[in-house]
PDB file of N, CA, C and O in Angstrom, chain B, residues numbered from 101:
ATOM      1  N   UNK B 101      29.036 -10.205  18.331  1.00  0.00           N
ATOM      2  CA  UNK B 101      30.323 -10.225  18.980  1.00  0.00           C
ATOM      3  C   UNK B 101      31.370 -10.599  17.936  1.00  0.00           C
ATOM      4  O   UNK B 101      31.212 -11.576  17.205  1.00  0.00           O
ATOM      5  N   UNK B 102      32.435  -9.813  17.876  1.00  0.00           N
ATOM      6  CA  UNK B 102      33.473 -10.055  16.885  1.00  0.00           C
ATOM      7  C   UNK B 102      34.735 -10.612  17.498  1.00  0.00           C
ATOM      8  O   UNK B 102      34.791 -10.910  18.691  1.00  0.00           O
ATOM      9  N   UNK B 103      35.726 -10.746  16.679  1.00  0.00           N
ATOM     10  CA  UNK B 103      37.027 -11.233  17.124  1.00  0.00           C
ATOM     11  C   UNK B 103      37.834 -10.048  17.641  1.00  0.00           C
ATOM     12  O   UNK B 103      37.889  -9.002  16.995  1.00  0.00           O
ATOM     13  N   UNK B 104      38.454 -10.210  18.794  1.00  0.00           N
ATOM     14  CA  UNK B 104      39.272  -9.140  19.366  1.00  0.00           C
ATOM     15  C   UNK B 104      40.710  -9.624  19.537  1.00  0.00           C
ATOM     16  O   UNK B 104      40.976 -10.826  19.558  1.00  0.00           O
ATOM     17  N   UNK B 105      41.634  -8.667  19.658  1.00  0.00           N
ATOM     18  CA  UNK B 105      43.049  -8.957  19.860  1.00  0.00           C
ATOM     19  C   UNK B 105      43.489  -8.262  21.134  1.00  0.00           C
ATOM     20  O   UNK B 105      43.292  -7.055  21.277  1.00  0.00           O
ATOM     21  N   UNK B 106      44.084  -9.003  22.065  1.00  0.00           N
ATOM     22  CA  UNK B 106      44.631  -8.421  23.283  1.00  0.00           C
ATOM     23  C   UNK B 106      45.918  -9.145  23.640  1.00  0.00           C
ATOM     24  O   UNK B 106      45.981 -10.374  23.598  1.00  0.00           O
ATOM     25  N   UNK B 107      46.939  -8.382  23.991  1.00  0.00           N
ATOM     26  CA  UNK B 107      48.233  -8.940  24.381  1.00  0.00           C
ATOM     27  C   UNK B 107      48.738  -8.103  25.546  1.00  0.00           C
ATOM     28  O   UNK B 107      48.628  -6.877  25.531  1.00  0.00           O
ATOM     29  N   UNK B 108      49.290  -8.768  26.555  1.00  0.00           N
ATOM     30  CA  UNK B 108      49.795  -8.090  27.746  1.00  0.00           C
ATOM     31  C   UNK B 108      51.235  -8.526  27.974  1.00  0.00           C
ATOM     32  O   UNK B 108      51.515  -9.721  28.068  1.00  0.00           O
ATOM     33  N   UNK B 109      52.157  -7.560  28.063  1.00  0.00           N
ATOM     34  CA  UNK B 109      53.586  -7.829  28.240  1.00  0.00           C
ATOM     35  C   UNK B 109      54.056  -7.167  29.535  1.00  0.00           C
ATOM     36  O   UNK B 109      53.907  -5.957  29.707  1.00  0.00           O
ATOM     37  N   UNK B 110      54.616  -7.952  30.431  1.00  0.00           N
ATOM     38  CA  UNK B 110      55.113  -7.413  31.688  1.00  0.00           C
ATOM     39  C   UNK B 110      56.406  -6.646  31.446  1.00  0.00           C
ATOM     40  O   UNK B 110      57.324  -7.170  30.816  1.00  0.00           O
ATOM     41  N   UNK B 111      56.491  -5.402  31.942  1.00  0.00           N
ATOM     42  CA  UNK B 111      57.681  -4.574  31.734  1.00  0.00           C
ATOM     43  C   UNK B 111      58.360  -4.189  33.039  1.00  0.00           C
ATOM     44  O   UNK B 111      59.425  -3.572  33.014  1.00  0.00           O
ATOM     45  N   UNK B 112      57.780  -4.534  34.160  1.00  0.00           N
ATOM     46  CA  UNK B 112      58.365  -4.235  35.466  1.00  0.00           C
ATOM     47  C   UNK B 112      57.709  -5.114  36.514  1.00  0.00           C
ATOM     48  O   UNK B 112      56.894  -5.977  36.187  1.00  0.00           O
ATOM     49  N   UNK B 113      58.059  -4.898  37.764  1.00  0.00           N
ATOM     50  CA  UNK B 113      57.506  -5.731  38.828  1.00  0.00           C
ATOM     51  C   UNK B 113      55.986  -5.648  38.874  1.00  0.00           C
ATOM     52  O   UNK B 113      55.319  -6.674  39.009  1.00  0.00           O
ATOM     53  N   UNK B 114      55.434  -4.463  38.765  1.00  0.00           N
ATOM     54  CA  UNK B 114      53.984  -4.258  38.828  1.00  0.00           C
ATOM     55  C   UNK B 114      53.476  -3.439  37.652  1.00  0.00           C
ATOM     56  O   UNK B 114      52.498  -2.705  37.795  1.00  0.00           O
ATOM     57  N   UNK B 115      54.121  -3.547  36.486  1.00  0.00           N
ATOM     58  CA  UNK B 115      53.742  -2.746  35.317  1.00  0.00           C
ATOM     59  C   UNK B 115      53.625  -3.613  34.071  1.00  0.00           C
ATOM     60  O   UNK B 115      54.365  -4.582  33.905  1.00  0.00           O
ATOM     61  N   UNK B 116      52.688  -3.255  33.198  1.00  0.00           N
ATOM     62  CA  UNK B 116      52.446  -3.994  31.966  1.00  0.00           C
ATOM     63  C   UNK B 116      52.242  -3.045  30.801  1.00  0.00           C
ATOM     64  O   UNK B 116      51.796  -1.912  30.977  1.00  0.00           O
ATOM     65  N   UNK B 117      52.571  -3.516  29.615  1.00  0.00           N
ATOM     66  CA  UNK B 117      52.245  -2.848  28.367  1.00  0.00           C
ATOM     67  C   UNK B 117      51.129  -3.672  27.742  1.00  0.00           C
ATOM     68  O   UNK B 117      51.288  -4.871  27.516  1.00  0.00           O
ATOM     69  N   UNK B 118      50.004  -3.032  27.465  1.00  0.00           N
ATOM     70  CA  UNK B 118      48.821  -3.708  26.948  1.00  0.00           C
ATOM     71  C   UNK B 118      48.617  -3.320  25.495  1.00  0.00           C
ATOM     72  O   UNK B 118      48.571  -2.134  25.169  1.00  0.00           O
ATOM     73  N   UNK B 119      48.495  -4.306  24.623  1.00  0.00           N
ATOM     74  CA  UNK B 119      48.265  -4.065  23.205  1.00  0.00           C
ATOM     75  C   UNK B 119      46.917  -4.648  22.824  1.00  0.00           C
ATOM     76  O   UNK B 119      46.588  -5.773  23.201  1.00  0.00           O
ATOM     77  N   UNK B 120      46.131  -3.869  22.068  1.00  0.00           N
ATOM     78  CA  UNK B 120      44.838  -4.350  21.603  1.00  0.00           C
ATOM     79  C   UNK B 120      44.573  -3.772  20.226  1.00  0.00           C
ATOM     80  O   UNK B 120      45.378  -3.004  19.699  1.00  0.00           O
ATOM     81  N   UNK B 121      43.465  -4.138  19.659  1.00  0.00           N
ATOM     82  CA  UNK B 121      43.100  -3.641  18.349  1.00  0.00           C
ATOM     83  C   UNK B 121      42.905  -2.135  18.324  1.00  0.00           C
ATOM     84  O   UNK B 121      43.040  -1.514  17.270  1.00  0.00           O
ATOM     85  N   UNK B 122      42.587  -1.533  19.475  1.00  0.00           N
ATOM     86  CA  UNK B 122      42.360  -0.089  19.529  1.00  0.00           C
ATOM     87  C   UNK B 122      43.607   0.698  19.914  1.00  0.00           C
ATOM     88  O   UNK B 122      43.539   1.921  20.039  1.00  0.00           O
ATOM     89  N   UNK B 123      44.748   0.030  20.108  1.00  0.00           N
ATOM     90  CA  UNK B 123      45.989   0.733  20.415  1.00  0.00           C
ATOM     91  C   UNK B 123      46.707   0.147  21.616  1.00  0.00           C
ATOM     92  O   UNK B 123      46.408  -0.963  22.058  1.00  0.00           O
ATOM     93  N   UNK B 124      47.660   0.910  22.137  1.00  0.00           N
ATOM     94  CA  UNK B 124      48.472   0.465  23.265  1.00  0.00           C
ATOM     95  C   UNK B 124      48.180   1.311  24.498  1.00  0.00           C
ATOM     96  O   UNK B 124      47.779   2.469  24.389  1.00  0.00           O
ATOM     97  N   UNK B 125      48.386   0.720  25.670  1.00  0.00           N
ATOM     98  CA  UNK B 125      48.282   1.443  26.923  1.00  0.00           C
ATOM     99  C   UNK B 125      49.223   0.795  27.923  1.00  0.00           C
ATOM    100  O   UNK B 125      49.734  -0.300  27.689  1.00  0.00           O
ATOM    101  N   UNK B 126      49.446   1.468  29.024  1.00  0.00           N
ATOM    102  CA  UNK B 126      50.280   0.944  30.094  1.00  0.00           C
ATOM    103  C   UNK B 126      49.427   0.841  31.345  1.00  0.00           C
ATOM    104  O   UNK B 126      48.523   1.651  31.551  1.00  0.00           O
ATOM    105  N   UNK B 127      49.707  -0.149  32.179  1.00  0.00           N
ATOM    106  CA  UNK B 127      48.988  -0.273  33.437  1.00  0.00           C
ATOM    107  C   UNK B 127      49.966  -0.597  34.552  1.00  0.00           C
ATOM    108  O   UNK B 127      51.029  -1.176  34.330  1.00  0.00           O
ATOM    109  N   UNK B 128      49.571  -0.202  35.771  1.00  0.00           N
ATOM    110  CA  UNK B 128      50.391  -0.466  36.941  1.00  0.00           C
ATOM    111  C   UNK B 128      49.490  -0.857  38.095  1.00  0.00           C
ATOM    112  O   UNK B 128      48.372  -0.357  38.220  1.00  0.00           O
ATOM    113  N   UNK B 129      49.981  -1.752  38.937  1.00  0.00           N
ATOM    114  CA  UNK B 129      49.221  -2.252  40.080  1.00  0.00           C
ATOM    115  C   UNK B 129      49.838  -1.704  41.359  1.00  0.00           C
ATOM    116  O   UNK B 129      51.045  -1.805  41.577  1.00  0.00           O
ATOM    117  N   UNK B 130      48.989  -1.121  42.201  1.00  0.00           N
ATOM    118  CA  UNK B 130      49.399  -0.559  43.483  1.00  0.00           C
ATOM    119  C   UNK B 130      48.528  -1.182  44.568  1.00  0.00           C
ATOM    120  O   UNK B 130      47.471  -0.642  44.895  1.00  0.00           O
ATOM    121  N   UNK B 131      48.953  -2.304  45.127  1.00  0.00           N
ATOM    122  CA  UNK B 131      48.131  -3.021  46.105  1.00  0.00           C
ATOM    123  C   UNK B 131      46.880  -3.565  45.420  1.00  0.00           C
ATOM    124  O   UNK B 131      46.984  -4.242  44.398  1.00  0.00           O
ATOM    125  N   UNK B 132      45.686  -3.275  45.975  1.00  0.00           N
ATOM    126  CA  UNK B 132      44.453  -3.779  45.357  1.00  0.00           C
ATOM    127  C   UNK B 132      43.967  -2.901  44.198  1.00  0.00           C
ATOM    128  O   UNK B 132      42.925  -3.183  43.606  1.00  0.00           O
ATOM    129  N   UNK B 133      44.702  -1.856  43.876  1.00  0.00           N
ATOM    130  CA  UNK B 133      44.312  -0.873  42.866  1.00  0.00           C
ATOM    131  C   UNK B 133      45.140  -1.046  41.595  1.00  0.00           C
ATOM    132  O   UNK B 133      46.363  -1.171  41.667  1.00  0.00           O
ATOM    133  N   UNK B 134      44.491  -1.055  40.440  1.00  0.00           N
ATOM    134  CA  UNK B 134      45.175  -1.100  39.153  1.00  0.00           C
ATOM    135  C   UNK B 134      44.733   0.103  38.332  1.00  0.00           C
ATOM    136  O   UNK B 134      43.536   0.333  38.162  1.00  0.00           O
ATOM    137  N   UNK B 135      45.693   0.872  37.823  1.00  0.00           N
ATOM    138  CA  UNK B 135      45.420   2.059  37.000  1.00  0.00           C
ATOM    139  C   UNK B 135      46.002   1.847  35.622  1.00  0.00           C
ATOM    140  O   UNK B 135      47.064   1.241  35.478  1.00  0.00           O
ATOM    141  N   UNK B 136      45.306   2.347  34.597  1.00  0.00           N
ATOM    142  CA  UNK B 136      45.889   2.275  33.266  1.00  0.00           C
ATOM    143  C   UNK B 136      45.939   3.654  32.647  1.00  0.00           C
ATOM    144  O   UNK B 136      45.219   4.558  33.072  1.00  0.00           O
ATOM    145  N   UNK B 137      46.796   3.823  31.635  1.00  0.00           N
ATOM    146  CA  UNK B 137      47.087   5.135  31.063  1.00  0.00           C
ATOM    147  C   UNK B 137      45.908   5.731  30.306  1.00  0.00           C
ATOM    148  O   UNK B 137      45.925   6.924  30.001  1.00  0.00           O
ATOM    149  N   UNK B 138      44.894   4.949  29.995  1.00  0.00           N
ATOM    150  CA  UNK B 138      43.702   5.468  29.324  1.00  0.00           C
ATOM    151  C   UNK B 138      42.615   5.883  30.303  1.00  0.00           C
ATOM    152  O   UNK B 138      41.511   6.239  29.891  1.00  0.00           O
ATOM    153  N   UNK B 139      42.916   5.838  31.595  1.00  0.00           N
ATOM    154  CA  UNK B 139      41.958   6.287  32.593  1.00  0.00           C
ATOM    155  C   UNK B 139      41.180   5.179  33.259  1.00  0.00           C
ATOM    156  O   UNK B 139      40.250   5.456  34.015  1.00  0.00           O
ATOM    157  N   UNK B 140      41.526   3.941  33.005  1.00  0.00           N
ATOM    158  CA  UNK B 140      40.822   2.826  33.638  1.00  0.00           C
ATOM    159  C   UNK B 140      41.278   2.620  35.069  1.00  0.00           C
ATOM    160  O   UNK B 140      42.441   2.847  35.403  1.00  0.00           O
ATOM    161  N   UNK B 141      40.353   2.188  35.911  1.00  0.00           N
ATOM    162  CA  UNK B 141      40.622   1.967  37.326  1.00  0.00           C
ATOM    163  C   UNK B 141      39.936   0.674  37.742  1.00  0.00           C
ATOM    164  O   UNK B 141      38.746   0.493  37.482  1.00  0.00           O
ATOM    165  N   UNK B 142      40.675  -0.229  38.388  1.00  0.00           N
ATOM    166  CA  UNK B 142      40.127  -1.473  38.901  1.00  0.00           C
ATOM    167  C   UNK B 142      40.523  -1.588  40.356  1.00  0.00           C
ATOM    168  O   UNK B 142      41.680  -1.349  40.703  1.00  0.00           O
ATOM    169  N   UNK B 143      39.567  -1.956  41.231  1.00  0.00           N
ATOM    170  CA  UNK B 143      39.840  -2.139  42.650  1.00  0.00           C
ATOM    171  C   UNK B 143      39.318  -3.512  43.068  1.00  0.00           C
ATOM    172  O   UNK B 143      38.154  -3.835  42.833  1.00  0.00           O
ATOM    173  N   UNK B 144      40.179  -4.314  43.685  1.00  0.00           N
ATOM    174  CA  UNK B 144      39.760  -5.598  44.239  1.00  0.00           C
ATOM    175  C   UNK B 144      39.105  -5.339  45.589  1.00  0.00           C
ATOM    176  O   UNK B 144      39.692  -4.705  46.465  1.00  0.00           O
ATOM    177  N   UNK B 145      37.881  -5.838  45.747  1.00  0.00           N
ATOM    178  CA  UNK B 145      37.137  -5.661  46.985  1.00  0.00           C
ATOM    179  C   UNK B 145      37.012  -7.005  47.711  1.00  0.00           C
ATOM    180  O   UNK B 145      37.161  -8.060  47.095  1.00  0.00           O
ATOM    181  N   UNK B 146      36.740  -6.966  49.015  1.00  0.00           N
ATOM    182  CA  UNK B 146      36.581  -8.222  49.759  1.00  0.00           C
ATOM    183  C   UNK B 146      35.412  -9.048  49.215  1.00  0.00           C
ATOM    184  O   UNK B 146      34.473  -8.508  48.631  1.00  0.00           O
ATOM    185  N   UNK B 147      35.486 -10.348  49.416  1.00  0.00           N
ATOM    186  CA  UNK B 147      34.412 -11.237  49.001  1.00  0.00           C
ATOM    187  C   UNK B 147      34.449 -11.600  47.528  1.00  0.00           C
ATOM    188  O   UNK B 147      33.465 -12.116  46.997  1.00  0.00           O
ATOM    189  N   UNK B 148      35.581 -11.338  46.847  1.00  0.00           N
ATOM    190  CA  UNK B 148      35.694 -11.683  45.440  1.00  0.00           C
ATOM    191  C   UNK B 148      35.069 -10.675  44.494  1.00  0.00           C
ATOM    192  O   UNK B 148      34.927 -10.960  43.305  1.00  0.00           O
ATOM    193  N   UNK B 149      34.690  -9.500  44.990  1.00  0.00           N
ATOM    194  CA  UNK B 149      34.088  -8.464  44.161  1.00  0.00           C
ATOM    195  C   UNK B 149      35.158  -7.549  43.586  1.00  0.00           C
ATOM    196  O   UNK B 149      36.240  -7.411  44.156  1.00  0.00           O
ATOM    197  N   UNK B 150      34.851  -6.929  42.461  1.00  0.00           N
ATOM    198  CA  UNK B 150      35.736  -5.950  41.831  1.00  0.00           C
ATOM    199  C   UNK B 150      34.930  -4.716  41.488  1.00  0.00           C
ATOM    200  O   UNK B 150      33.739  -4.804  41.192  1.00  0.00           O
ATOM    201  N   UNK B 151      35.590  -3.550  41.528  1.00  0.00           N
ATOM    202  CA  UNK B 151      34.984  -2.309  41.053  1.00  0.00           C
ATOM    203  C   UNK B 151      35.797  -1.837  39.858  1.00  0.00           C
ATOM    204  O   UNK B 151      37.026  -1.801  39.920  1.00  0.00           O
ATOM    205  N   UNK B 152      35.129  -1.477  38.777  1.00  0.00           N
ATOM    206  CA  UNK B 152      35.801  -0.942  37.593  1.00  0.00           C
ATOM    207  C   UNK B 152      35.212   0.417  37.289  1.00  0.00           C
ATOM    208  O   UNK B 152      33.994   0.564  37.192  1.00  0.00           O
ATOM    209  N   UNK B 153      36.075   1.416  37.136  1.00  0.00           N
ATOM    210  CA  UNK B 153      35.616   2.777  36.874  1.00  0.00           C
ATOM    211  C   UNK B 153      36.643   3.566  36.081  1.00  0.00           C
ATOM    212  O   UNK B 153      37.505   2.995  35.413  1.00  0.00           O
ATOM    213  N   UNK B 154      36.540   4.876  36.165  1.00  0.00           N
ATOM    214  CA  UNK B 154      37.436   5.797  35.466  1.00  0.00           C
ATOM    215  C   UNK B 154      38.087   6.726  36.468  1.00  0.00           C
ATOM    216  O   UNK B 154      37.450   7.136  37.438  1.00  0.00           O
ATOM    217  N   UNK B 155      39.357   7.065  36.246  1.00  0.00           N
ATOM    218  CA  UNK B 155      40.019   8.049  37.108  1.00  0.00           C
ATOM    219  C   UNK B 155      40.295   9.346  36.374  1.00  0.00           C
ATOM    220  O   UNK B 155      40.658  10.333  37.015  1.00  0.00           O
ATOM    221  N   UNK B 156      40.141   9.389  35.072  1.00  0.00           N
ATOM    222  CA  UNK B 156      40.346  10.631  34.314  1.00  0.00           C
ATOM    223  C   UNK B 156      39.035  11.306  34.084  1.00  0.00           C
ATOM    224  O   UNK B 156      38.988  12.368  33.464  1.00  0.00           O
TER     225      UNK B 156
END
């Protein structure tokens, strides 16, 4: 396991600019759903569970 760099900057009410060692991306939250510009998808489920997948 190596050292990683991650930075998250809020740019709107439900939007962020994400910076990491592999580049930049944008993400937005729509209720329990979070989408990012690289195709990431996160869904908050009942009971404290989360689903992480791809939308592209």
